[in-house]
Rosetta silent file (secondary structure, phi, psi, omega in degrees, C-alpha in Angstrom):
SEQUENCE: MIVIYNINDNVAEVDRAYAGLSQAVAEAHVANEAAIVAKCALERARAEALLAGVDGKNEAQREAQLRALLGPQFDALAEVECAAREARHAAELAQLEVDRVRLHVRLVELVAGQGGGR
SCORE:     score description
SCORE:     0.000 S_00000001
   1 L     0.000  124.955  178.928    0.000    0.000    0.000 S_00000001
   2 L  -101.856  126.105  179.807    1.462    3.334   -1.046 S_00000001
   3 L  -118.840  129.071  179.228    0.447    6.324    1.043 S_00000001
   4 L  -109.196  126.714  179.884    1.273    9.850   -0.020 S_00000001
   5 L  -107.353  130.403  178.621    1.336   12.533    2.657 S_00000001
   6 L   -93.556  117.308 -177.690    0.967   16.150    1.714 S_00000001
   7 H   -60.939  -33.828  179.501    3.184   18.288    3.919 S_00000001
   8 H   -64.641  -36.860  176.648    0.886   21.288    3.411 S_00000001
   9 H   -64.727  -41.432  179.187   -2.034   19.333    4.854 S_00000001
  10 H   -65.017  -43.383  179.002    0.048   18.424    7.896 S_00000001
  11 H   -62.652  -43.349  179.474    1.191   21.994    8.408 S_00000001
  12 H   -63.444  -39.218  179.506   -2.388   23.246    8.122 S_00000001
  13 H   -66.386  -41.064  177.233   -3.574   20.634   10.619 S_00000001
  14 H   -63.844  -45.294  178.942   -0.854   21.616   13.096 S_00000001
  15 H   -58.941  -44.911  179.536   -1.684   25.297   12.626 S_00000001
  16 H   -62.494  -42.757 -178.695   -5.394   24.648   13.239 S_00000001
  17 H   -63.278  -45.923  179.825   -4.678   22.610   16.353 S_00000001
  18 H   -69.002  -35.663  176.466   -2.398   25.252   17.869 S_00000001
  19 H   -64.101  -41.670  177.306   -4.803   28.059   16.942 S_00000001
  20 H   -63.054  -40.801  177.913   -7.606   26.138   18.662 S_00000001
  21 H   -64.891  -44.341 -179.920   -5.443   25.630   21.732 S_00000001
  22 H   -59.644  -45.718  179.585   -4.468   29.280   21.829 S_00000001
  23 H   -64.685  -43.324 -178.550   -8.092   30.385   21.625 S_00000001
  24 H   -64.680  -40.255  178.930   -9.228   27.862   24.243 S_00000001
  25 H   -66.351  -41.310  178.203   -6.497   28.900   26.687 S_00000001
  26 H   -62.832  -43.083  179.129   -7.372   32.589   26.195 S_00000001
  27 H   -66.078  -36.313  177.231  -11.066   31.868   26.788 S_00000001
  28 H   -64.987  -38.910  178.161  -10.218   29.845   29.904 S_00000001
  29 H   -63.240  -46.522  179.657   -8.204   32.784   31.218 S_00000001
  30 H   -61.324  -43.677 -179.750  -11.073   35.209   30.642 S_00000001
  31 H   -65.229  -39.058  178.214  -13.540   32.839   32.308 S_00000001
  32 H   -65.505  -40.973  177.367  -11.221   32.351   35.271 S_00000001
  33 H   -62.663  -39.733  177.958  -10.830   36.114   35.683 S_00000001
  34 H   -63.282  -38.205  178.314  -14.632   36.511   35.629 S_00000001
  35 H   -65.982  -39.963  178.374  -14.900   33.907   38.390 S_00000001
  36 H   -63.613  -43.692  179.287  -12.320   35.764   40.477 S_00000001
  37 H   -62.572  -43.884 -179.750  -14.201   39.055   40.038 S_00000001
  38 H   -65.070  -38.686  179.282  -17.516   37.424   40.989 S_00000001
  39 H   -66.310  -42.183  177.648  -15.963   35.801   44.058 S_00000001
  40 H   -62.751  -41.301  179.095  -14.476   39.122   45.187 S_00000001
  41 H   -63.441  -41.739  178.688  -17.828   40.847   44.683 S_00000001
  42 H   -65.411  -43.992  179.400  -19.580   38.184   46.748 S_00000001
  43 H   -62.731  -38.649  177.254  -16.994   38.400   49.530 S_00000001
  44 H   -64.281  -44.458  179.098  -17.343   42.187   49.583 S_00000001
  45 H   -64.683  -38.248  177.005  -21.151   41.898   49.771 S_00000001
  46 H   -61.467  -46.643 -178.944  -20.843   39.307   52.557 S_00000001
  47 H   -62.603  -43.220  178.963  -18.584   41.604   54.563 S_00000001
  48 H   -62.969  -41.108  179.618  -20.906   44.564   54.076 S_00000001
  49 H   -66.287  -39.619  178.484  -23.908   42.492   55.155 S_00000001
  50 H   -66.143  -40.624  177.971  -22.091   41.238   58.241 S_00000001
  51 H   -66.719  -31.195  179.721  -21.060   44.769   59.168 S_00000001
  52 H   -75.912  -12.768  174.377  -24.648   45.929   58.648 S_00000001
  53 L   106.912   52.582  172.874  -25.766   43.393   61.226 S_00000001
  54 L   -69.025  126.140 -177.911  -26.782   40.002   59.882 S_00000001
  55 L   -86.841  155.468  176.504  -28.402   38.249   62.823 S_00000001
  56 L   163.283  136.585 -178.214  -27.852   34.685   63.800 S_00000001
  57 L   -71.518  -29.166 -178.172  -27.049   32.748   66.933 S_00000001
  58 L  -142.506  177.681 -176.650  -24.354   30.747   65.193 S_00000001
  59 H   -60.821  -39.995 -178.659  -22.347   30.562   62.004 S_00000001
  60 H   -62.811  -41.299  179.185  -24.863   28.282   60.261 S_00000001
  61 H   -68.649  -41.385  178.021  -27.723   30.731   60.849 S_00000001
  62 H   -63.488  -41.257  178.718  -25.651   33.694   59.710 S_00000001
  63 H   -62.992  -41.956  178.555  -24.614   31.787   56.588 S_00000001
  64 H   -62.486  -41.916  178.170  -28.239   30.907   55.834 S_00000001
  65 H   -65.912  -40.051  177.913  -29.243   34.550   56.192 S_00000001
  66 H   -63.160  -41.320  179.231  -26.371   35.645   53.959 S_00000001
  67 H   -64.600  -38.370  177.872  -27.386   33.124   51.313 S_00000001
  68 H   -68.901  -41.134 -177.768  -30.970   34.378   51.424 S_00000001
  69 H   -72.226  -38.162 -173.459  -29.874   38.012   51.326 S_00000001
  70 L  -110.155   28.792 -178.148  -27.190   37.576   48.665 S_00000001
  71 H   -49.172  -48.833 -179.676  -28.861   34.905   46.547 S_00000001
  72 H   -60.740  -37.087  178.787  -28.226   36.648   43.205 S_00000001
  73 H   -69.163  -39.180  176.607  -24.518   37.068   43.987 S_00000001
  74 H   -63.579  -41.531  179.095  -24.212   33.407   44.983 S_00000001
  75 H   -64.748  -41.338  179.385  -25.991   32.423   41.768 S_00000001
  76 H   -63.207  -41.226  178.356  -23.746   34.671   39.669 S_00000001
  77 H   -63.635  -45.402  179.561  -20.650   33.139   41.239 S_00000001
  78 H   -59.646  -39.530 -179.155  -21.909   29.610   40.606 S_00000001
  79 H   -65.909  -46.683 -178.076  -22.607   30.502   36.975 S_00000001
  80 H   -72.860  -30.649  175.019  -19.197   32.000   36.241 S_00000001
  81 H   -66.484  -38.058  176.271  -17.413   29.189   38.091 S_00000001
  82 H   -63.527  -44.568  178.640  -19.293   26.702   35.910 S_00000001
  83 H   -62.149  -38.677  178.949  -18.279   28.650   32.792 S_00000001
  84 H   -65.728  -40.615  177.569  -14.657   28.660   33.986 S_00000001
  85 H   -63.831  -42.273  178.803  -14.721   24.879   34.476 S_00000001
  86 H   -63.945  -39.269  179.215  -16.197   24.418   30.995 S_00000001
  87 H   -67.375  -39.439  176.593  -13.536   26.700   29.511 S_00000001
  88 H   -64.043  -39.639  177.871  -10.747   24.767   31.272 S_00000001
  89 H   -62.350  -43.584  178.187  -12.247   21.549   29.932 S_00000001
  90 H   -61.804  -38.564  178.145  -12.273   23.000   26.401 S_00000001
  91 H   -66.284  -38.825  177.236   -8.617   23.990   26.812 S_00000001
  92 H   -63.997  -41.142  177.679   -7.774   20.450   27.939 S_00000001
  93 H   -64.993  -38.792  177.856   -9.555   19.042   24.884 S_00000001
  94 H   -65.028  -37.298  177.079   -7.677   21.478   22.635 S_00000001
  95 H   -65.383  -39.438  176.273   -4.412   20.321   24.214 S_00000001
  96 H   -62.027  -37.539  177.848   -5.381   16.720   23.486 S_00000001
  97 H   -65.626  -42.013  176.734   -6.001   17.698   19.855 S_00000001
  98 H   -60.275  -45.275  179.231   -2.545   19.290   19.659 S_00000001
  99 H   -61.614  -41.685  179.230   -1.035   16.122   21.116 S_00000001
 100 H   -61.649  -46.021 -179.074   -2.979   13.978   18.641 S_00000001
 101 H   -64.838  -41.815  178.701   -1.816   16.062   15.681 S_00000001
 102 H   -61.204  -41.687  178.215    1.795   16.009   16.886 S_00000001
 103 H   -66.653  -38.003  177.014    1.672   12.230   17.157 S_00000001
 104 H   -61.051  -47.466  179.604    0.120   12.011   13.706 S_00000001
 105 H   -61.315  -41.014  178.680    2.887   14.146   12.247 S_00000001
 106 H   -63.165  -40.414  177.459    5.476   12.026   14.033 S_00000001
 107 H   -62.387  -42.089  177.547    3.898    8.879   12.600 S_00000001
 108 H   -60.976  -42.784  178.811    4.030   10.395    9.114 S_00000001
 109 H   -61.572  -42.434 -179.795    7.716   11.204    9.653 S_00000001
 110 H   -65.456  -43.922  179.657    8.434    7.650   10.745 S_00000001
 111 H   -64.025  -43.234  179.726    6.571    6.117    7.819 S_00000001
 112 H   -64.862  -35.682  179.989    8.304    8.490    5.376 S_00000001
 113 H   -68.924  -22.202  178.312   11.655    7.660    6.952 S_00000001
 114 L   -93.112    2.985  179.348   11.077    3.984    6.283 S_00000001
 115 L    84.984    5.870 -178.941   10.300    4.628    2.647 S_00000001
 116 L   -86.159   -6.960 -177.463    6.593    3.919    3.104 S_00000001
 117 L   -97.666    9.507 -178.390    5.483    7.447    2.371 S_00000001
 118 L   -99.899    0.000    0.000    6.575    7.493   -1.260 S_00000001
């Protein structure tokens, strides 16, 4: 069986894989930054609520009152943390694609080196 490999196709595949990885890593960074901002906003709101006098006999009651009072902030944090996890997952998948393409290119090199790619 004679297999002909087009170097331009391999280069294009490598370029696409690295471009996808670059984009996925950038999106993961943005999503992570959004999660950090949301967490800081929630912590600031918690502190303000505690200073304003959230009542509760113990920590569990105060936490329950904070969750009721700051429900939208807790929800926003959960949403952006979920988006950050999804973005990290996409970056991991993009890295797997880069690894797959690199192995493919290496296989092509090995086959060509054995005279099987002509």
